[in-house]
MARMISE-530581 format. One record per atom (N, C-alpha, C): residue number from 0; atom name; x, y, z. Coordinates in nm, 2 decimals, padded with zeros to 4 digits. Example, Ala and Ser with C-alpha at 12.3 -4.5 7.8 and 13.67 -1.06 7.14 Angstrom:
BEGIN
0 N 01.32 -00.57 00.78
0 CA 01.23 -00.45 00.78
0 C 01.32 -00.33 00.78
1 N 01.28 -00.22 00.71
1 CA 01.37 -00.11 00.71
1 C 01.29 00.00 00.79
***
This chain:
BEGIN
0 N 00.07 -00.12 00.01
0 CA -00.01 00.00 00.01
0 C 00.09 00.12 -00.01
1 N 00.04 00.22 -00.07
1 CA 00.12 00.37 -00.06
1 C 00.12 00.42 00.08
2 N 00.23 00.49 00.12
2 CA 00.21 00.56 00.25
2 C 00.09 00.65 00.27
3 N 00.02 00.70 00.17
3 CA -00.09 00.77 00.20
3 C -00.21 00.68 00.24
4 N -00.22 00.59 00.16
4 CA -00.32 00.49 00.19
4 C -00.31 00.42 00.33
5 N -00.19 00.40 00.38
5 CA -00.17 00.36 00.52
5 C -00.22 00.46 00.62
6 N -00.18 00.58 00.59
6 CA -00.20 00.68 00.67
6 C -00.37 00.69 00.68
7 N -00.43 00.69 00.58
7 CA -00.58 00.69 00.59
7 C -00.65 00.58 00.65
8 N -00.58 00.47 00.63
8 CA -00.66 00.36 00.68
8 C -00.64 00.35 00.85
9 N -00.50 00.41 00.90
9 CA -00.48 00.43 01.04
9 C -00.56 00.53 01.12
10 N -00.60 00.64 01.03
10 CA -00.69 00.73 01.09
10 C -00.82 00.69 01.12
11 N -00.87 00.61 00.99
11 CA -01.01 00.55 01.01
11 C -01.02 00.45 01.12
12 N -00.90 00.38 01.15
12 CA -00.91 00.29 01.27
12 C -00.89 00.36 01.41
13 N -00.89 00.50 01.40
13 CA -00.89 00.57 01.53
13 C -00.75 00.59 01.57
14 N -00.65 00.57 01.50
14 CA -00.51 00.61 01.55
14 C -00.49 00.75 01.54
15 N -00.43 00.80 01.66
15 CA -00.40 00.94 01.68
15 C -00.24 00.97 01.67
16 N -00.17 00.86 01.67
16 CA -00.01 00.90 01.67
16 C 00.05 00.79 01.58
17 N 00.11 00.80 01.48
17 CA 00.16 00.71 01.37
17 C 00.27 00.73 01.33
18 N 00.34 00.62 01.32
18 CA 00.50 00.62 01.25
18 C 00.49 00.51 01.12
19 N 00.53 00.55 01.01
19 CA 00.57 00.48 00.90
19 C 00.71 00.40 00.92
20 N 00.72 00.27 00.92
20 CA 00.84 00.21 00.96
20 C 00.87 00.11 00.84
21 N 00.89 00.17 00.71
21 CA 00.93 00.09 00.61
21 C 01.06 00.00 00.62
22 N 01.09 -00.11 00.58
22 CA 01.21 -00.17 00.59
22 C 01.32 -00.09 00.51
23 N 01.43 -00.06 00.58
23 CA 01.56 -00.01 00.53
23 C 01.53 00.11 00.45
24 N 01.42 00.17 00.45
24 CA 01.41 00.28 00.36
24 C 01.31 00.41 00.43
25 N 01.35 00.51 00.39
25 CA 01.26 00.63 00.43
25 C 01.21 00.72 00.33
26 N 01.20 00.66 00.21
26 CA 01.16 00.74 00.10
26 C 01.02 00.77 00.09
27 N 00.94 00.70 00.18
27 CA 00.79 00.74 00.19
27 C 00.74 00.82 00.31
28 N 00.84 00.87 00.38
28 CA 00.81 00.95 00.50
28 C 00.74 01.09 00.45
29 N 00.79 01.17 00.36
29 CA 00.72 01.30 00.32
29 C 00.57 01.27 00.28
30 N 00.56 01.17 00.21
30 CA 00.40 01.13 00.17
30 C 00.33 01.09 00.28
31 N 00.39 01.01 00.37
31 CA 00.31 00.98 00.50
31 C 00.26 01.09 00.59
32 N 00.38 01.18 00.61
32 CA 00.35 01.30 00.70
32 C 00.26 01.38 00.63
33 N 00.24 01.41 00.51
33 CA 00.14 01.50 00.44
33 C 00.00 01.44 00.47
34 N 00.00 01.29 00.44
34 CA -00.14 01.24 00.45
34 C -00.19 01.22 00.60
35 N -00.08 01.20 00.72
35 CA -00.13 01.21 00.83
35 C -00.16 01.34 00.89
36 N -00.11 01.46 00.85
36 CA -00.15 01.58 00.88
36 C -00.29 01.60 00.83
37 N -00.34 01.56 00.71
37 CA -00.46 01.59 00.64
37 C -00.56 01.51 00.72
38 N -00.51 01.39 00.77
38 CA -00.62 01.31 00.84
38 C -00.62 01.34 01.01
39 N -00.54 01.45 01.04
39 CA -00.55 01.49 01.18
39 C -00.48 01.41 01.28
40 N -00.37 01.32 01.22
40 CA -00.29 01.24 01.33
40 C -00.16 01.31 01.34
41 N -00.09 01.29 01.47
41 CA 00.03 01.32 01.47
41 C 00.13 01.21 01.41
42 N 00.24 01.26 01.34
42 CA 00.33 01.16 01.26
42 C 00.47 01.18 01.32
43 N 00.52 01.05 01.31
43 CA 00.66 01.04 01.36
43 C 00.73 00.96 01.25
44 N 00.85 01.02 01.22
44 CA 00.95 00.96 01.12
44 C 01.00 00.83 01.18
45 N 00.98 00.73 01.08
45 CA 01.02 00.59 01.14
45 C 01.11 00.50 01.02
46 N 01.17 00.40 01.08
46 CA 01.24 00.30 00.96
46 C 01.25 00.18 01.07
47 N 01.25 00.06 00.98
47 CA 01.29 -00.06 01.05
47 C 01.41 -00.12 00.98
48 N 01.50 -00.12 01.06
48 CA 01.62 -00.16 01.00
48 C 01.67 -00.31 01.03
49 N 01.73 -00.37 00.91
49 CA 01.75 -00.52 00.94
49 C 01.89 -00.52 00.97
50 N 01.93 -00.61 01.09
50 CA 02.05 -00.62 01.14
50 C 02.06 -00.78 01.17
51 N 02.19 -00.81 01.20
51 CA 02.24 -00.95 01.23
51 C 02.30 -00.93 01.36
52 N 02.26 -01.02 01.45
52 CA 02.31 -01.03 01.60
52 C 02.35 -01.17 01.62
53 N 02.48 -01.22 01.61
53 CA 02.52 -01.35 01.65
53 C 02.45 -01.46 01.56
54 N 02.46 -01.40 01.43
54 CA 02.41 -01.47 01.30
54 C 02.25 -01.48 01.31
55 N 02.17 -01.40 01.38
55 CA 02.05 -01.42 01.39
55 C 01.99 -01.27 01.34
56 N 01.88 -01.29 01.24
56 CA 01.83 -01.17 01.19
56 C 01.73 -01.09 01.28
57 N 01.75 -00.97 01.31
57 CA 01.67 -00.89 01.41
57 C 01.65 -00.76 01.35
58 N 01.54 -00.70 01.38
58 CA 01.51 -00.57 01.33
58 C 01.50 -00.47 01.44
59 N 01.57 -00.37 01.41
59 CA 01.57 -00.24 01.50
59 C 01.48 -00.12 01.43
60 N 01.38 -00.08 01.51
60 CA 01.32 00.05 01.47
60 C 01.36 00.17 01.52
61 N 01.37 00.27 01.44
61 CA 01.43 00.39 01.45
61 C 01.30 00.50 01.46
62 N 01.28 00.58 01.54
62 CA 01.17 00.67 01.55
62 C 01.23 00.82 01.59
63 N 01.15 00.91 01.52
63 CA 01.17 01.06 01.54
63 C 01.31 01.11 01.51
64 N 01.36 01.07 01.41
64 CA 01.50 01.10 01.37
64 C 01.49 01.22 01.26
65 N 01.62 01.26 01.22
65 CA 01.63 01.36 01.11
65 C 01.65 01.28 00.99
66 N 01.55 01.28 00.89
66 CA 01.57 01.18 00.79
66 C 01.68 01.22 00.68
67 N 01.74 01.34 00.70
67 CA 01.84 01.38 00.62
67 C 01.97 01.37 00.67
68 N 02.00 01.31 00.80
68 CA 02.12 01.30 00.84
68 C 02.21 01.20 00.75
69 N 02.33 01.23 00.73
69 CA 02.41 01.16 00.64
69 C 02.46 01.00 00.68
70 N 02.46 01.00 00.81
70 CA 02.51 00.86 00.86
70 C 02.38 00.77 00.84
71 N 02.26 00.82 00.88
71 CA 02.16 00.73 00.85
71 C 02.13 00.71 00.70
72 N 02.13 00.82 00.65
72 CA 02.10 00.80 00.48
72 C 02.20 00.70 00.43
73 N 02.31 00.71 00.44
73 CA 02.41 00.64 00.38
73 C 02.42 00.49 00.44
74 N 02.39 00.46 00.57
74 CA 02.37 00.33 00.61
74 C 02.25 00.26 00.54
75 N 02.15 00.33 00.53
75 CA 02.03 00.25 00.46
75 C 02.05 00.24 00.32
76 N 02.12 00.33 00.26
76 CA 02.13 00.31 00.11
76 C 02.23 00.15 00.09
77 N 02.34 00.15 00.18
77 CA 02.42 00.03 00.19
77 C 02.35 -00.10 00.19
78 N 02.24 -00.10 00.29
78 CA 02.15 -00.21 00.31
78 C 02.06 -00.23 00.19
79 N 02.00 -00.14 00.12
79 CA 01.92 -00.14 00.02
79 C 01.99 -00.22 -00.10
80 N 02.11 -00.17 -00.13
80 CA 02.20 -00.24 -00.22
80 C 02.23 -00.39 -00.21
81 N 02.23 -00.43 -00.08
81 CA 02.25 -00.56 -00.05
81 C 02.12 -00.64 -00.07
82 N 02.02 -00.58 -00.05
82 CA 01.89 -00.65 -00.09
82 C 01.86 -00.69 -00.22
83 N 01.92 -00.61 -00.31
83 CA 01.89 -00.66 -00.47
83 C 01.98 -00.78 -00.49
84 N 02.12 -00.76 -00.45
84 CA 02.18 -00.87 -00.47
84 C 02.14 -01.01 -00.40
85 N 02.10 -01.00 -00.30
85 CA 02.05 -01.13 -00.24
85 C 01.90 -01.17 -00.31
86 N 01.83 -01.07 -00.35
86 CA 01.72 -01.12 -00.42
86 C 01.75 -01.19 -00.55
87 N 01.84 -01.14 -00.63
87 CA 01.89 -01.22 -00.74
87 C 01.93 -01.36 -00.70
88 N 02.02 -01.37 -00.62
88 CA 02.07 -01.51 -00.56
88 C 01.96 -01.60 -00.52
89 N 01.85 -01.52 -00.45
89 CA 01.72 -01.62 -00.42
89 C 01.65 -01.67 -00.54
90 N 01.62 -01.58 -00.66
90 CA 01.59 -01.63 -00.79
90 C 01.66 -01.75 -00.86
91 N 01.81 -01.73 -00.82
91 CA 01.88 -01.84 -00.89
91 C 01.86 -01.97 -00.81
92 N 01.84 -01.95 -00.67
92 CA 01.84 -02.06 -00.60
92 C 01.70 -02.15 -00.63
93 N 01.59 -02.08 -00.64
93 CA 01.48 -02.13 -00.68
93 C 01.47 -02.20 -00.82
94 N 01.54 -02.13 -00.91
94 CA 01.55 -02.18 -01.03
94 C 01.61 -02.32 -01.05
95 N 01.70 -02.34 -00.94
95 CA 01.77 -02.47 -00.94
95 C 01.69 -02.58 -00.90
96 N 01.58 -02.54 -00.83
96 CA 01.46 -02.66 -00.82
96 C 01.36 -02.66 -00.88
97 N 01.38 -02.58 -01.01
97 CA 01.27 -02.59 -01.09
97 C 01.17 -02.47 -01.10
98 N 01.19 -02.39 -01.02
98 CA 01.08 -02.27 -01.02
98 C 01.16 -02.16 -01.07
99 N 01.14 -02.12 -01.19
99 CA 01.22 -02.02 -01.27
99 C 01.12 -01.88 -01.28
100 N 01.21 -01.78 -01.29
100 CA 01.14 -01.65 -01.32
100 C 01.10 -01.58 -01.19
101 N 01.14 -01.62 -01.07
101 CA 01.08 -01.58 -00.94
101 C 01.13 -01.44 -00.91
102 N 01.25 -01.41 -00.94
102 CA 01.30 -01.28 -00.93
102 C 01.23 -01.18 -01.01
103 N 01.22 -01.20 -01.13
103 CA 01.12 -01.11 -01.22
103 C 01.00 -01.10 -01.17
104 N 00.93 -01.22 -01.14
104 CA 00.79 -01.23 -01.08
104 C 00.77 -01.13 -00.96
105 N 00.88 -01.14 -00.87
105 CA 00.87 -01.07 -00.75
105 C 00.87 -00.93 -00.76
106 N 00.95 -00.88 -00.88
106 CA 00.96 -00.74 -00.90
106 C 00.82 -00.68 -00.94
107 N 00.72 -00.75 -00.98
107 CA 00.59 -00.69 -01.01
107 C 00.51 -00.65 -00.89
108 N 00.56 -00.70 -00.77
108 CA 00.49 -00.67 -00.64
108 C 00.58 -00.55 -00.57
109 N 00.67 -00.51 -00.63
109 CA 00.76 -00.41 -00.57
109 C 00.73 -00.26 -00.63
110 N 00.72 -00.16 -00.56
110 CA 00.73 -00.03 -00.61
110 C 00.86 00.05 -00.61
111 N 00.93 00.00 -00.53
111 CA 01.09 00.04 -00.52
111 C 01.17 -00.09 -00.55
112 N 01.24 -00.11 -00.66
112 CA 01.32 -00.23 -00.68
112 C 01.42 -00.26 -00.59
113 N 01.49 -00.15 -00.51
113 CA 01.58 -00.16 -00.42
113 C 01.54 -00.21 -00.28
114 N 01.39 -00.23 -00.28
114 CA 01.33 -00.28 -00.14
114 C 01.28 -00.41 -00.16
115 N 01.33 -00.48 -00.25
115 CA 01.26 -00.62 -00.30
115 C 01.30 -00.71 -00.16
116 N 01.21 -00.79 -00.12
116 CA 01.23 -00.87 00.02
116 C 01.17 -01.01 -00.01
117 N 01.20 -01.09 00.08
117 CA 01.12 -01.22 00.07
117 C 00.97 -01.23 00.05
118 N 00.94 -01.11 00.13
118 CA 00.77 -01.11 00.11
118 C 00.71 -01.09 -00.02
119 N 00.78 -01.03 -00.11
119 CA 00.77 -01.00 -00.24
119 C 00.77 -01.13 -00.30
120 N 00.88 -01.20 -00.30
120 CA 00.89 -01.35 -00.34
120 C 00.77 -01.43 -00.31
121 N 00.74 -01.43 -00.17
121 CA 00.62 -01.50 -00.13
121 C 00.49 -01.48 -00.20
122 N 00.46 -01.36 -00.22
122 CA 00.33 -01.30 -00.29
122 C 00.33 -01.36 -00.43
123 N 00.44 -01.35 -00.50
123 CA 00.46 -01.40 -00.64
123 C 00.43 -01.56 -00.64
124 N 00.51 -01.63 -00.53
124 CA 00.49 -01.77 -00.55
124 C 00.34 -01.82 -00.51
125 N 00.29 -01.75 -00.41
125 CA 00.13 -01.77 -00.40
125 C 00.05 -01.75 -00.52
126 N 00.09 -01.63 -00.60
126 CA 00.00 -01.61 -00.73
126 C 00.02 -01.72 -00.81
127 N 00.13 -01.81 -00.84
127 CA 00.14 -01.89 -00.93
127 C 00.12 -02.02 -00.86
128 N 00.07 -02.05 -00.76
128 CA 00.03 -02.19 -00.71
128 C 00.12 -02.26 -00.63
129 N 00.23 -02.20 -00.61
129 CA 00.35 -02.28 -00.53
129 C 00.30 -02.32 -00.39
130 N 00.25 -02.24 -00.31
130 CA 00.18 -02.25 -00.19
130 C 00.03 -02.17 -00.18
131 N -00.02 -02.21 -00.08
131 CA -00.17 -02.17 -00.05
131 C -00.15 -02.03 00.01
132 N -00.04 -01.99 00.10
132 CA -00.04 -01.87 00.15
132 C 00.10 -01.84 00.17
133 N 00.12 -01.72 00.22
133 CA 00.26 -01.64 00.24
133 C 00.31 -01.72 00.35
134 N 00.26 -01.76 00.45
134 CA 00.33 -01.83 00.56
134 C 00.37 -01.97 00.51
135 N 00.30 -02.04 00.42
135 CA 00.34 -02.17 00.36
135 C 00.46 -02.14 00.28
136 N 00.47 -02.04 00.19
136 CA 00.58 -02.01 00.14
136 C 00.71 -02.01 00.21
137 N 00.70 -01.92 00.31
137 CA 00.82 -01.90 00.40
137 C 00.86 -02.03 00.46
138 N 00.76 -02.12 00.51
138 CA 00.77 -02.24 00.58
138 C 00.87 -02.35 00.50
139 N 00.82 -02.34 00.36
139 CA 00.87 -02.45 00.27
139 C 00.99 -02.40 00.19
140 N 01.01 -02.28 00.17
140 CA 01.11 -02.23 00.08
140 C 01.20 -02.10 00.11
141 N 01.15 -02.03 00.20
141 CA 01.23 -01.89 00.21
141 C 01.29 -01.88 00.36
142 N 01.29 -01.99 00.45
142 CA 01.35 -01.96 00.60
142 C 01.48 -02.04 00.59
143 N 01.57 -02.02 00.65
143 CA 01.71 -02.09 00.68
143 C 01.70 -02.25 00.68
144 N 01.77 -02.30 00.56
144 CA 01.77 -02.43 00.55
144 C 01.68 -02.49 00.43
145 N 01.60 -02.39 00.39
145 CA 01.50 -02.41 00.29
145 C 01.56 -02.35 00.15
146 N 01.51 -02.43 00.02
146 CA 01.59 -02.41 -00.09
146 C 01.59 -02.28 -00.15
147 N 01.51 -02.18 -00.10
147 CA 01.50 -02.02 -00.16
147 C 01.57 -01.94 -00.07
148 N 01.63 -02.00 00.05
148 CA 01.68 -01.90 00.15
148 C 01.83 -01.87 00.11
149 N 01.87 -01.75 00.11
149 CA 02.01 -01.69 00.09
149 C 02.04 -01.62 00.21
150 N 02.15 -01.66 00.27
150 CA 02.21 -01.57 00.38
150 C 02.25 -01.44 00.34
151 N 02.25 -01.34 00.41
151 CA 02.30 -01.20 00.39
151 C 02.37 -01.14 00.50
152 N 02.45 -01.05 00.48
152 CA 02.51 -01.00 00.58
152 C 02.46 -00.85 00.60
153 N 02.38 -00.84 00.70
153 CA 02.30 -00.72 00.72
153 C 02.38 -00.62 00.82
154 N 02.33 -00.51 00.86
154 CA 02.40 -00.42 00.95
154 C 02.42 -00.50 01.09
155 N 02.53 -00.43 01.17
155 CA 02.54 -00.49 01.31
155 C 02.46 -00.42 01.39
156 N 02.42 -00.44 01.53
156 CA 02.35 -00.38 01.62
156 C 02.39 -00.23 01.65
157 N 02.53 -00.23 01.65
157 CA 02.60 -00.10 01.66
157 C 02.58 -00.01 01.55
158 N 02.57 -00.07 01.41
158 CA 02.54 00.02 01.31
158 C 02.41 00.08 01.34
159 N 02.31 00.00 01.35
159 CA 02.17 00.04 01.34
159 C 02.15 00.15 01.46
160 N 02.19 00.11 01.58
160 CA 02.16 00.20 01.68
160 C 02.26 00.34 01.66
161 N 02.37 00.33 01.62
161 CA 02.45 00.44 01.60
161 C 02.39 00.52 01.50
162 N 02.33 00.48 01.38
162 CA 02.26 00.57 01.27
162 C 02.14 00.64 01.33
163 N 02.08 00.57 01.41
163 CA 01.94 00.63 01.45
163 C 01.98 00.74 01.55
164 N 02.09 00.70 01.65
164 CA 02.11 00.82 01.77
164 C 02.18 00.92 01.70
165 N 02.27 00.91 01.61
165 CA 02.33 01.02 01.53
165 C 02.24 01.11 01.47
166 N 02.14 01.06 01.42
166 CA 02.02 01.13 01.35
166 C 01.92 01.18 01.46
167 N 01.95 01.19 01.59
167 CA 01.86 01.23 01.68
167 C 01.74 01.16 01.72
168 N 01.74 01.02 01.67
168 CA 01.62 00.95 01.70
168 C 01.62 00.84 01.81
169 N 01.51 00.77 01.83
169 CA 01.51 00.67 01.94
169 C 01.51 00.53 01.88
170 N 01.60 00.45 01.92
170 CA 01.61 00.32 01.90
170 C 01.52 00.21 01.97
171 N 01.46 00.13 01.92
171 CA 01.36 00.05 01.96
171 C 01.38 -00.10 01.90
172 N 01.38 -00.19 02.00
172 CA 01.38 -00.33 01.93
172 C 01.23 -00.38 01.90
173 N 01.23 -00.42 01.77
173 CA 01.10 -00.46 01.71
173 C 01.05 -00.58 01.76
174 N 00.92 -00.62 01.76
174 CA 00.87 -00.75 01.79
174 C 00.98 -00.85 01.84
175 N 01.02 -00.83 01.99
175 CA 01.12 -00.93 02.03
175 C 01.05 -01.06 02.04
176 N 00.93 -01.09 02.06
176 CA 00.86 -01.21 02.05
176 C 00.89 -01.31 01.94
177 N 00.94 -01.26 01.83
177 CA 00.96 -01.33 01.70
177 C 01.10 -01.41 01.70
178 N 01.19 -01.35 01.78
178 CA 01.32 -01.40 01.78
178 C 01.35 -01.53 01.87
179 N 01.39 -01.63 01.79
179 CA 01.41 -01.76 01.86
179 C 01.53 -01.76 01.94
180 N 01.53 -01.68 02.06
180 CA 01.63 -01.67 02.17
180 C 01.59 -01.74 02.30
181 N 01.70 -01.78 02.34
181 CA 01.68 -01.83 02.49
181 C 01.65 -01.71 02.58
182 N 01.62 -01.72 02.70
182 CA 01.60 -01.61 02.81
182 C 01.73 -01.55 02.82
183 N 01.85 -01.63 02.85
183 CA 01.98 -01.58 02.86
183 C 02.03 -01.47 02.74
184 N 02.00 -01.53 02.61
184 CA 02.06 -01.48 02.51
184 C 01.97 -01.35 02.48
185 N 01.85 -01.34 02.52
185 CA 01.77 -01.23 02.51
185 C 01.83 -01.13 02.60
186 N 01.88 -01.16 02.73
186 CA 01.91 -01.06 02.82
186 C 02.05 -01.00 02.77
187 N 02.14 -01.09 02.72
187 CA 02.26 -01.03 02.66
187 C 02.24 -00.95 02.54
188 N 02.15 -00.98 02.46
188 CA 02.11 -00.87 02.34
188 C 02.08 -00.75 02.42
189 N 01.97 -00.77 02.51
189 CA 01.92 -00.63 02.56
189 C 02.03 -00.55 02.64
190 N 02.11 -00.62 02.70
190 CA 02.23 -00.56 02.76
190 C 02.31 -00.46 02.67
191 N 02.35 -00.53 02.56
191 CA 02.42 -00.47 02.46
191 C 02.35 -00.37 02.39
192 N 02.22 -00.39 02.36
192 CA 02.14 -00.28 02.31
192 C 02.15 -00.15 02.40
193 N 02.11 -00.18 02.52
193 CA 02.10 -00.05 02.62
193 C 02.25 00.02 02.63
194 N 02.36 -00.09 02.63
194 CA 02.48 00.00 02.63
194 C 02.52 00.08 02.51
195 N 02.46 00.05 02.40
195 CA 02.49 00.11 02.27
195 C 02.40 00.24 02.27
196 N 02.30 00.25 02.36
196 CA 02.22 00.37 02.34
196 C 02.08 00.34 02.32
197 N 02.03 00.23 02.31
197 CA 01.89 00.18 02.28
197 C 01.80 00.23 02.39
198 N 01.68 00.28 02.36
198 CA 01.60 00.32 02.47
198 C 01.47 00.27 02.50
199 N 01.42 00.17 02.39
199 CA 01.29 00.12 02.40
199 C 01.28 -00.01 02.34
200 N 01.16 -00.09 02.38
200 CA 01.13 -00.21 02.34
200 C 00.99 -00.24 02.30
201 N 00.96 -00.30 02.18
201 CA 00.82 -00.32 02.14
201 C 00.76 -00.41 02.23
202 N 00.66 -00.37 02.32
202 CA 00.60 -00.46 02.42
202 C 00.48 -00.52 02.37
203 N 00.41 -00.44 02.28
203 CA 00.27 -00.46 02.22
203 C 00.30 -00.47 02.07
204 N 00.29 -00.59 02.00
204 CA 00.32 -00.59 01.86
204 C 00.21 -00.68 01.80
205 N 00.18 -00.66 01.65
205 CA 00.09 -00.77 01.61
205 C 00.14 -00.90 01.60
206 N 00.26 -00.92 01.63
206 CA 00.33 -01.05 01.63
206 C 00.33 -01.11 01.77
207 N 00.28 -01.04 01.86
207 CA 00.28 -01.07 02.02
207 C 00.14 -01.13 02.07
208 N 00.17 -01.23 02.17
208 CA 00.04 -01.30 02.22
208 C 00.03 -01.20 02.36
209 N -00.08 -01.22 02.42
209 CA -00.09 -01.17 02.56
209 C 00.02 -01.21 02.66
210 N 00.09 -01.32 02.63
210 CA 00.18 -01.38 02.73
210 C 00.32 -01.31 02.68
211 N 00.35 -01.25 02.56
211 CA 00.46 -01.19 02.51
211 C 00.45 -01.06 02.58
212 N 00.33 -00.98 02.58
212 CA 00.31 -00.87 02.62
212 C 00.35 -00.84 02.78
213 N 00.32 -00.96 02.86
213 CA 00.34 -00.96 03.01
213 C 00.49 -00.97 03.02
214 N 00.56 -01.07 02.93
214 CA 00.68 -01.10 02.94
214 C 00.78 -00.99 02.91
215 N 00.75 -00.91 02.81
215 CA 00.84 -00.80 02.76
215 C 00.83 -00.66 02.84
216 N 00.69 -00.66 02.89
216 CA 00.65 -00.57 02.98
216 C 00.76 -00.58 03.11
217 N 00.78 -00.70 03.15
217 CA 00.87 -00.72 03.29
217 C 01.03 -00.69 03.24
218 N 01.06 -00.72 03.09
218 CA 01.19 -00.67 03.07
218 C 01.18 -00.53 03.05
219 N 01.09 -00.46 03.00
219 CA 01.11 -00.33 03.00
219 C 01.12 -00.26 03.14
220 N 01.04 -00.30 03.23
220 CA 01.07 -00.25 03.37
220 C 01.23 -00.29 03.41
221 N 01.27 -00.40 03.38
221 CA 01.38 -00.43 03.44
221 C 01.51 -00.34 03.38
222 N 01.48 -00.31 03.25
222 CA 01.60 -00.23 03.19
222 C 01.57 -00.08 03.20
223 N 01.47 -00.04 03.24
223 CA 01.39 00.08 03.24
223 C 01.38 00.15 03.09
224 N 01.35 00.06 03.01
224 CA 01.33 00.09 02.88
224 C 01.17 00.16 02.86
225 N 01.16 00.24 02.77
225 CA 01.03 00.29 02.73
225 C 00.98 00.17 02.65
226 N 00.84 00.17 02.63
226 CA 00.74 00.09 02.58
226 C 00.71 00.12 02.43
227 N 00.71 00.04 02.34
227 CA 00.65 00.08 02.20
227 C 00.52 -00.01 02.16
228 N 00.43 00.04 02.10
228 CA 00.32 -00.04 02.05
228 C 00.31 -00.02 01.91
229 N 00.30 -00.13 01.84
229 CA 00.28 -00.12 01.70
229 C 00.20 -00.24 01.63
230 N 00.13 -00.22 01.53
230 CA 00.07 -00.33 01.47
230 C 00.15 -00.41 01.38
231 N 00.28 -00.37 01.34
231 CA 00.36 -00.43 01.23
231 C 00.27 -00.46 01.09
232 N 00.20 -00.37 01.06
232 CA 00.09 -00.39 00.95
232 C 00.16 -00.40 00.82
233 N 00.14 -00.49 00.75
233 CA 00.22 -00.51 00.60
233 C 00.11 -00.51 00.49
234 N 00.00 -00.52 00.53
234 CA -00.11 -00.50 00.41
234 C -00.23 -00.59 00.46
235 N -00.35 -00.56 00.41
235 CA -00.47 -00.62 00.47
235 C -00.48 -00.77 00.47
236 N -00.41 -00.85 00.37
236 CA -00.41 -00.99 00.37
236 C -00.30 -01.06 00.44
237 N -00.19 -00.98 00.50
237 CA -00.08 -01.04 00.53
237 C -00.05 -01.02 00.69
238 N -00.12 -00.93 00.76
238 CA -00.10 -00.90 00.88
238 C -00.17 -00.97 00.99
239 N -00.11 -00.99 01.10
239 CA -00.18 -01.05 01.22
239 C -00.28 -00.96 01.28
240 N -00.25 -00.84 01.28
240 CA -00.32 -00.74 01.36
240 C -00.36 -00.62 01.26
241 N -00.47 -00.56 01.27
241 CA -00.50 -00.44 01.19
241 C -00.44 -00.32 01.26
242 N -00.41 -00.21 01.17
242 CA -00.37 -00.09 01.23
242 C -00.46 -00.03 01.34
243 N -00.38 00.00 01.46
243 CA -00.44 00.05 01.58
243 C -00.51 -00.05 01.66
244 N -00.48 -00.19 01.63
244 CA -00.56 -00.30 01.69
244 C -00.46 -00.37 01.79
245 N -00.35 -00.34 01.80
245 CA -00.25 -00.43 01.88
245 C -00.30 -00.40 02.04
246 N -00.25 -00.50 02.12
246 CA -00.27 -00.48 02.26
246 C -00.23 -00.35 02.32
247 N -00.32 -00.31 02.41
247 CA -00.26 -00.18 02.48
247 C -00.15 -00.21 02.57
248 N -00.06 -00.10 02.60
248 CA 00.05 -00.14 02.69
248 C -00.01 -00.13 02.83
249 N 00.05 -00.20 02.91
249 CA 00.04 -00.20 03.07
249 C 00.06 -00.06 03.11
250 N -00.03 -00.03 03.19
250 CA -00.06 00.13 03.22
250 C 00.07 00.19 03.31
251 N 00.15 00.10 03.37
251 CA 00.27 00.14 03.45
251 C 00.39 00.18 03.37
252 N 00.38 00.13 03.24
252 CA 00.52 00.15 03.16
252 C 00.52 00.30 03.10
253 N 00.64 00.32 03.06
253 CA 00.66 00.46 02.99
253 C 00.63 00.44 02.85
254 N 00.54 00.50 02.79
254 CA 00.51 00.49 02.65
254 C 00.63 00.56 02.55
255 N 00.68 00.50 02.45
255 CA 00.79 00.55 02.38
255 C 00.76 00.69 02.31
256 N 00.62 00.72 02.31
256 CA 00.59 00.86 02.24
256 C 00.62 00.98 02.36
257 N 00.63 00.95 02.48
257 CA 00.68 01.04 02.56
257 C 00.81 01.10 02.53
258 N 00.89 01.03 02.46
258 CA 01.02 01.08 02.43
258 C 01.02 01.17 02.32
259 N 00.92 01.19 02.24
259 CA 00.93 01.28 02.12
259 C 00.80 01.36 02.11
260 N 00.70 01.33 02.21
260 CA 00.57 01.44 02.21
260 C 00.57 01.51 02.35
***
């Protein structure tokens, strides 16, 4: 969906403070901000940065930053260039098992070729009947160990937090309930995140169950993190939770929007 469409959908759902957090790209922020203002919503600049921590893919959200800061702009440009090369290699890997033309097909679902992702591959593979739904594509083709998965060297945790902080923004751990970490590894990760200047954790997410909310609320209290709430909305047919419908934050937590409102 175009940024303006997402803004209007959020406003219609009663959202009053909204951030657009595209993956590794900030090109939609100006359109999103204009549409949010027209709909009467407060708008926050956002981005979701792909990183790798101990060989594990993780996402770090940046909020309320200067979108023209050269460190952030340059870092995101480097990540987008890596996405294109990875996508070509994914297409080659799928061709080896008899599914040809997937890279070209996935491009038909992309508004910006530099932002091609596994989700675009999944949409195309569903459209040609390879799997019934997107989760099925990921399960059988696009996760580690499956024939269409291609590893990629993403940014480091220090890179992502450094770019966000240099641009005057707030670094947030996105949907921590999605990461397959032991409790000990999660604490090591959060220790490092806080030491680098990270300030918040997503307690309520479209990916989180009620138990996740309780668990990450406890970690937010332990680390004195601010708490973020987001739907992680990717589209009407692909998201667990509609815009504005994620669980409310526990009332004793410090909402992340207090840092920039």
